Steps between C-alpha positions, in 0.01 A plus 500: 500500500272306729568194710334221297396307809332809649312568175374140474414465868319835511361526148172666595668770709766563236235522228296751701796721590633506144155582362488798738770646275241514222698228324355198327660197661447131431690277740351179357790436254752543782312260727471245216868528411597457863297177523671378182836587652424305818378198298820501294714529814317208660536286186871586481556414865317168453715422197822588682395270786446215255832579333683472832331168582593353161857620533519338842393166347811501281717509809339182645703187414201264518282691254350276232658563154157530340400762754829678431420518130149630570638760739758611244232558236278682749787727600547603139136598452484652847793730423318632193179546699680695771669723244162568340348582840785744570445673166126531555550629852743763371250614238219523755718691747617744230137571405405533866788741562396714203141523622613597850714778350185658356318513837526841672586535867228458762372833639568555869202413721460859624472662155175670398321299232431716195492519122754773433659828607167653602485244782845578642509624859655827616752441779636850561581832337795731552552866416271775383381515140644827367287791379606734222407857410508386137385197298765230560647339189598142426866395502516454123424865422717627783794274417499576131468875556795492741702288257559221753278238329527429127246240392533592132871414501431176687243405235752567221756283674288214632132547413201567723495460877860596565634808676811712458611722786712808435704734716343549842251222423779245459667631813172475692474129412859449615439700817200284587698181439779614734258627764297177505803268501668697776184507712435127477861383533621747764188549714278197436779241503472350151797358313536679168546277194540571130381206291500402132209631292487180293381179666432143394165326477542327836532837674179626339314182599634524855340842551173406323559715188484183290312325363203726580639833374732397220326728248585802718873423510777616267696194388838481327582272208700268727211440740584752771259761634533868583390535861150644565614590853811454716289262708586232242881494524511592870262221607689254281828581670407215735327264255564133584677594824455420867555823694709466812549753777303799612167593346354718362705586192412834338623644170449829317571528129475770234428388145337582174183297446366381164136409435302460181174493696317378191170486686507870588513645147339843497455506880680767708776540242539877511832640622688314772203298621549165328823454304677209333817603688515675836726515805414373844649435843385162629497350850511120549473306829572134581345417836386212717126425455404629844663836421346572162193694615712738706750522215227620262410781738866602533565485125193716431610756758846515339338583166274757664799671658621604155176688437500650849845649449405627156191651665264346248141418607404136467269226620544127571248247373452131579429322173190283491513144370391601149780759461781289641809425290563143384779416747381696804296382795467853639586840351500861610491755218642844574330764287641851462285808431535656153347850484521523120289185470294573813537144621709255699718266297699192604868567561587182690366149562630321809421129504538197720533193277517248783684186385354525147822620332723298730335177384540598134864600546586241770616751761514352847651581836600304806304623806781380727817297472422141407133574430321391185501778234173689447386741232561869571243772444587769244377858486560780256403861445584806293665772704434666265425497128719794401313619190173527691684679781631754247144536374372562854772757575436693179124519562505564876787749499393702194506878537285770343785601264532142367813418697533199734616536860744227601418313825744603772628144551608484133672838477841368617479245215411776252804719558313713750240614246162593644302514176487359150437787261471534127841560337 
């Protein structure tokens, strides 16, 4: 959420930066509502001043009885007027708050301006794209032939866009979870947390999932939501708190993620690419504002380290303004190479949200003892999406006989096995 004063005082700049996202924005209603709010506040303050003066007259012994009667009647009507002003102010502020919730974050000043993914900027690449003495296959064919992926069974159980892992496939998912959690908690210094998968509406609003993306969320009959990412419960661990002590605070969490993604029907829905349920390891930072740019670089490198140790080729892209997520002010996408699809595909997004989420969730910190609390900056990133990592391993490590070599770093988690072969 934005600072209302900043939006109103810098309306032209805010309008221009939001439009660079390729988003239609009309700040006029917000500016009008803010003027109404200020008028109501001024009228209320004037009325309260009059109310205090009239009350003071009652305490004067020499006040004329006729004036006392007039003052008494005025106080009655004034009380009703003040109550009405309070009600109107509340209504205006509720509407203003709702409109601010629908405004996306401002892109960072150093982002490339562009319309979409074709305008993203390459930052770096890592690893060599593998060559094969045979035509590489996609993960769906390989996984089903090996009996480690069973999409037909998943469809019978749950419908389309679900996956069922079997045997070595299930163990590979578990191996990746353990490897990623151990790496980030033991070597990168994150505190591991395991959170609920159901959250309330306030948690979804705090991490900008609502109200904008309500149609993409799975909702229970009692008004709770299945989490679309562990970012939601982890960030909300500190909702409505003032953080004391050392910063930054860094968490890593494994979770299942649930997304309807209604707007992506028919797009990239084959295999493990875009599912209604998938597993992910998430990194979340709470940092002081002056540390957030450096924190984004560190978070991205922590996600990259997973791919380096798995020896998977990838590239890092800076997202342009038109491809930026709703709550982010700057994002790096990490894209892994998929030989079966002959393309790079996103496996992680690492974002700096600035104070956007902190304002929505009221997360503040005290820069020093006795200082006035300020809003923290929050960052988050996948490290990594496990299903897409499985997909990348299957396609990059496929062998001519249809088996899958297991990356060396995962073999201890796979009982020492070096390959996944057909039973």
